[in-house]
N, C-alpha and C positions, 0 to 999 in steps of 0.2 A: 575474510581473514579473521582468525581467532584473536581475541584480546589477550595480550600478555599481562599476567597478574601485576607485574611491576609498573605497568602504565596506568593502573587504577589506584586511586588513593584508598588506603585501608579504611575500614569502617570507623576505627578509633580516631584516625586523623580527620575523617569527615565530620565526626561528632565535635571535634575541637575547633574546626575552622570551616567557613562557608566554602563552597566550590569556587575555584578561581574564576575571575571574570574572563570571558573569552576576548581574545585580541582580534581586531579587525584585520582581515587578510583578503587577498585577491589571487585568482589563478586564471591563466589564459590557455584555452584549448586551441592549439594551432592545427589546422587541417589543410589538406591539399588534395587535388584531383590527380589520379593516376589511371593508367590503363586497366587496373584491376579494381578501381573504385576509390573511395575516400581512404586516405591514410592520415594518421594522427601522430604528432610528435610526442614521444615519451622520453623522459630523462631518468637516469638512475642516480639516486643520492649516494654519497659516499658512506661506507660503513662507519658507524659511530658519529655520523654527521648530525646536525641539528634537525629538529622536527620540521616537517614541511608545513604548508599552509593549512592543512586540515589534519595535522597530527601524524603525518608519515615520518617515521624515523629512518635510520641509515639502511641502505640497501634496497629501499622500495623504489618502484618506478612511478613517476608522477608527471603531471603537467607542470610547466613553468609557473611559479607562484611563490608568494610569501606574504609577510606582514606589511600592512599599510604604514608607511613612515610619515612623520610630521611634515617632512619636506614635500610629500606628494600633494598636500593641500596647497602648496605655494606655487604650483605649476599651472594655475588656471589661465594665466595670461598667454601661455604658449599652447593652448589646446584649441583644436579646430573640430567643428562638427557637433559639439556638445557643450553645454554650460552646466553649472552646478545645479541650477533649478531643475533642468531636464533630467540630469543624472540622479539627483536625489529623489525625484518623483518616480523614476523607474525602479529604484530600490526600496521605495516606501519609507524614505527618510525625510526629516524636516530640512536638513542641510548636510553638506559634507560628502555627498554621494560621488562627486567627480573624483575625489581622491582614490576611490576604488579602481576606476578606469585607469588613472595615472599609474597606480601601483601595479596593475596587471601589465601595462606596457613596460614599466621599468623592470619588473622581475623577469619578464620574457627576454628583455635585452641583456640583463645581467647574466642570466642562466643559459640562454640559448643563442644569444648574439643577434636576435631578430628585433628590429626597431620599427615600430609603426609610426613613421614620421613622414612628412612631406614638405616640399617647398610651398610657401603660402601661395594660394591660387592654383596650384597644380592638382591634377586629378590622380596622378600615380604616386605610389610610395617611393621613397628614396631608393636609389640603386647605386651606391658608392662604387667608384672605380677602385682598383687595387690599393693605390696609395691612400685614398680617402678612407677606404675600408680599414686599413691599419690604424689610422688616426682615430677612427670611430671605435674600434675594438679596444684602444687604450683607455677609453672611458669606463669600461665595464668594471674593473677592479675598484677604482676609486668610488664609483657609484655604490658598489656592494659594501664598501667599508664606511659609507656615509660621508666621505670626504668631499664629494661633488654631488650635484643634484641634476635631475633631468632638465629642470628649467635652465640651468647653466649650460648644459649641452645644446639645447635648442637655441639659446641666445648666441652661443659661439658659432654655430653652424648656420643660423638663419632659417631654422626649421620650425614646424609646428607638429604637435602630436596629433596623429590622425585617429582620434578617438571614435569617430563614426564607423571605423572598420571593425570595431569590437561590438558584439551583440551579447546582451545579458542573457545568461543561460540558466543558472540555478543558484540556490542559496543553501549552504550546509553549515550546521553548527555542531561542534564537538560535544558529546554527552557530558553531563556533570561527573565529578569525581575522577576525571582524567587529570594527570599532572599538568598537561598543557592543553589549553582550549583555544579554538579558533572559530571566529564567525566569518565564514569565507563566501565571497561572491565569485561565481565562476562565469567567465566570458568565453566566447568562441569567435574565431576570426580565421579567414583564409590566409595562408602563409604569404609573406611578401615575396612576389615572384622572382625578384632579382637579388635576394639575400640568402646565402647558405646558412643553415643552422649549425652552430658550433657550441657544444656545451663548454662550461667554464673550466673543466678539468680539475677543479678544486672541490667544490661541494657537489657538483654533478659530474660524474666520471664517465658516463656513457650515454649515448642517445640512439634512438631507433625511430624510424618511420614505419608504422605498422597499420595494417587494416584493423579497425576496431574488433572484428570477429576473431582475427588472429591473436590480438592482445588478450582477449577474453579467454581464448583457448589455452593460453599460458598464464592464467591468472595466478596460480599458486607459485609458479617459478618466478614471475615478475613481482610477486608479493604486493599485488594491487590492493590498495585501501578501498573501503566501501564507496566513498564518493567517486573515486577514479573508475571503479568497476561499473557503477551505475551510470556514469557519464558515457562510458564506452558502449553500454547497452543502448543508450539513447542514440548515439552516433551510428550504431550498426544498422539502424532502420533506413539509412539514406545511402544512395549510390553516388550522388554528386554533391559537391560543396554548396552549389547554388540552392538546391532543394533543402539542405540542412539549414542554411542561413535564412531562407524564406520562412521555414517553420519557426525558427528561433525568434524572428522579428515579428511574427504574427501575434496579435493580442492573445495572451494566455495568462493564467494565474500561476505566479511563481511563489510558492510558499517555502518557508524555512523548514528544511529537513534536518531533524536531529535524530540520529539513530538511537534506538533503545538498546539495552544490553540484555540478552537472553541466554539461557543455559540450555545446551543440548548435549548429546552423548559425547561430543568432543570437547566440551568446556564452554567458556563464555564467548559470545560473538555478537557483532552488531546486527540489529534487526531494523529494517527500513520500512517505511509506510506501506509499501506494496506487499508486505508479508502479513499473513493472517493474524499473527500474534501481536502486531505492533500496538494497536489501540489498547489492548488489555495490559501490555507491559507498561504503557504510559500511565495507566490507571493505578496499577498495583505496585509499580517500582519506578516512580518518576525520577528518582535520583540515580537510577541506573546502577544499583549495587550488584546486579546479577543474581538476585534472589529468586527469580521466577523463570520457569521453563518457557522456551519458545517453540516447543513441540508438545502436542497432546501426549500425556503419559497415562495410559489406562490404569485404573485402580488407585491412582494417587489423589489424595484430597488436596484441592487447590483453593486457598482462601482468596476470595475476590473482594470482600469487604468484611467489616466486623460481623455482619449478619448473614453472609452469603458464602457458600462453598460449592465446589463442583467436583464430581467424581465421574469419570468417563469409562464406559464399558469397553471391554476388549473385543468389540464386534466390528472393527473397521472393515469397510468394503467399498466397492464402487458406489453403492447406494447409501451407505452410512458415513462416508468420509472417514475421519479418524476414529469414529465410534460414537455411540449415543451418550449424550450428557445427561446426568442426573444432578439436579441442584438441591442443596439443602439451605433453607431460609428460616431464620428464627432468632432465638436467643431471648432477651428480655428477662424480667424478674424470675419467671418459672423455667427459663432455659429450655423452652419447648420449641420443637423444630418441625418444619414441613418439608416433605420430599416433593419435588416437582419433576415429573417424568421418571418413574421408577426404573425404566429400562427393560432390557430383554430378560428372558428366563435363564439366568446364568447365576448359579450359586456363588461363584467367586465375586461377581459384581454386587450381589446382595450383601455379602459379607463386607465388601469394601465400603458400601454405603452405611451399613450399621456401624462399622468401626469409625467412620468419618464423623458421624453425628455427635456434636458436642454435648447433647442432652437427649431426653426422650423424644421420639418421633410421634407426633400427635395427628398429623394429617399427611395424606398421600394424594397428590393431585396429578392427574394424567391429562396431557394436552390432547391426545387422541389414542386410538387403540390399534395402531399398526404394531407388528410383532417386535419391533425394536424399541418400543416406547412404554408399553403398559404391562407386559406379562409378569414382571418382577413385583407388581403390586401385591399379589397374593402372598408371596413369601415374606415380603416386608411387613405386611399386615399381621401374619402369624407371629413374627418375631417381636413386633412392637405394640400390637393392639390398636394401631392407628386407624382412623376412619379413611376410607377410600372415596375420593371425589372425582367425578368425571362425567362423561356422556357416552351412552351407547351409540354404536354406528347404525346408520340406516340400511347399509348393505353388508353382507357377511364376507365378501371377498377380501383376502389379505388381512383379516382382522383377528384380534385376540378374542376368541370365542369364550374364554373363561372370565372376561372382565365383568365384574359385578359390583358397581359402585354402591356404597352406602348412601351417598347423596348424589342424585342426578342433577347435573348443572345445566342451566339453560343459557347462561350468559347474563351479566349485569350484577351478579352477586358480589359482595365484598366480605372478606374474612380478615378480622383483626387478629393476627397471630400473637401480637402483644402491642401495647401502646407504642406507636412509632414504627409499626411494621404491618402494613395493610396490603392485602392481595385482592385485586379487582379482576373478576372473570370476564373475558370478552369472547363471544362466539365468533370464530373466524373460519367458516366453511370454505371449501375449495379444494385443498389437498385431500381432505377427508370431510365427510358430512358432519362429523362430531368434533371437528378440530376446535380447540380452545387455546387462547393465549391468556397469560396471567400477568397483570401489571403490578409490579412492586412499586407502590405509589411514592413512597418516601424517597427512593432513588431514581424515580422515573425510568425504571428498567423493565423492559418487556420480555418475559419468557416466551419465545416464539415457537417452540416445538419445531415442526417442519414447515410452518407457514413462511418463515424467512430462514434460509440456510446461508451459511458462509461459503463464498466462492462458487456457488452453483445455484441454479434455479431448481425448483422442486417439481417432481413428476405429478401431473394431474391425471388420474386414472379413472375414467367413467366406469360404472355408473356412480360410485361413491364420490369420485372427484368431479368437480364442476368448475370449468374455466371462468364462466361469468361470475359465479359466486366468489371465486378466488380473487378476481380483479376488484370486485366490489368490497371485499374484506380488506384488501390492501389499501384501497382508497379511504376506507373508514378509519384505518389506523393513522392516516396522515393528519387527522383532526386531533390526535392526542399529543400532549406535550411529553416528548420522550428524549432521554439523553443516551440510553444504552439499549441494545438488543442482546439477549442471552439466547442464542440459537440452540436447537437440539443437537447440532453437530458443529464443532469448531469452537473458536474463541469468542469472547465478548466483542461486540461490534459497536463502534461509535458512529455518530452521524446517522441516526435512524432514518431521518427524512430522505437523505440521499440514497440509502439502501432501498427504501420502499419505492421511491420514484424510479430507481434503476430497474427494479423488478417489473414494475408496470410497463416501463418503456420496452423492456426486453420482450414481454409477452405481446405487446402491440406490434413490435417489429416482426415477431414470429407470425402473428396473425396476418400481417400484410404480405408476408412471403407465401402464406397459404392462398390468399386471394390472388396474388400474382401467378402462382403456379396453376390455379384453376383457370385463370384467364388465358394463360399460354397453352394449356393442354386441352381446354374445352371440356373434356370429361376424363376423369382419371380415377383409378383405384388408389387405395391407401399406399401400397408400395411405391407406385410411381410418384405420388405426392411426397412421400417420405424422402426420396432421393433428392428432390429439389428443395424442399423446405428445410431439411436438416443436413444440407450438404456441408455445413461447417462443424458437424458433430462426428466423432469417430464411428466407423461402421459397427464396432463392438457394442455401441450404446444405442443402435437404431431400434432394437427391440423395446427398450424403455421409452425412447423418443416417440415410438408409434402410439403409445398410450396418450401422451400429451397432444399429439396430432389429432387423434380422435376427439379429444376434449375441445380443441379449437374448432373442428368441423361441426361438432354438435352445437357449440355456441353460435357459429355463423348460421346454422340451420334454424335455430330458435329465433334469431334476429331477422330471418327472411332473406339472408344474403347468400345462402348456399342450399343446394338440394341434394338429397341422397337418392341416387338412381340405381337401377339394377346393376349397371356395369361400373358404378363408382360414384364420384361426386362431381358436381358442376356448380357454377355460379347461378344464382337465381336471376331471372330477368334476361334481357338481351345482352349478348356478350359485349364487353367494352372494347376499346381500341387495342390493337396488338401491342 
């Protein structure tokens, strides 16, 4: 959903006042099993109604939920299955966590008429008969107005709140500079089997039981807010409520998700942590003013810090993603700048880089000499007089034959662009024999070229590519203290260790599939292995995948674990168990 300008505090107002403190809130995702799979309860807020638990205004479809009231903390004595210490530990709070569970139950009852309560000692939830159901429903409006409390209802009926039926699901925080902010804990629970859902008809005008996939297909029509949509995406992975609740109860890390605000061709929109631009937006626009794009825009100079800019070439493809990044690093007293990865031989890109440079370009560093990374060095050098620094390849295939560095780099060199801006050269062979990464030491930011790419693994193409060298280089980078990765394609990446470990794990899993395929087939040529080892990769990419498969096989051969035979490849030594 796009962000409406009226829902964001203006820059002038933000300068005059701190962002509003978020209000504690809770929301309950109610699910049930049907013949067609899981269905979830969604409610439509009245047009012009108040904001929902995570900022949803009138007309949006939401889960039952709302703000935690002071009275919710007074219901401890009527709660079953959970105490405040357990609830607080689950939410990562020192105390007061139980109030979120109580608020979720109360809001679900007020808005949908479903009450998670039980007779003390009973296993089943309450199932009021017609007359009792009418008396129970009469409590909803006074509860909503704050005239009665849930504790009073339990005392009058002799019930306990069945809090152990609710499972903690997720944690969402409204971004800064929104007029209303909420710190919302989401819970999930199976619908009470003997209680029909009935929306209140005042704030919530309509209700639907929908399969998560069907709700997502109508996301625009239902005006689903980001937390609602992401929750539905999680639910859609499951066919039965039991499986969903088992997953939700299993130990897992629940982190607070605060969407960033990014700009695309349609305007401003929320950006969540699973999107490529998220970490970069959190770095450059932490107050969520919407000043930064959430899509790569070729030719545009993007400031990433006071001393760092990015310009992306318009050469996007299946191999280059959104395009090749050229970085500009420098400044200082002389306002001198270095280009890192000049990019492809594209006059428009060269002009964009020259126009983006805030001062004279003195250095041109190339991570490697593939055709999308180094060819622009010659034109940039002619225009600026800068020195070109890099490393020639060991093999000519797919390389920039015209690359002629003024300084041949071996790895280990340090260049002080100015005091407070040092670049450390690291030789990282694997993707290419001459691949280099450059560490901007003051920001602990590593320019990775193609050694680490965003959202994909890199192709290892023998003979210049070497799988064993690639894994060794990745492991060596784990020894560095890094805060950021600046890839050759895509946005800045946070959590470098996690990214490096994920790449190593990915390559080892792929290698294990190669070994398993050889064990199953006995002896096989590359096409037969490719079909098994890359069965999770689209057929259109199998030609590229074949290169990395060859790299895996060569690595296994050098390690004495596989043999190249006339008819194909086989495991070395006696065959293992089937």
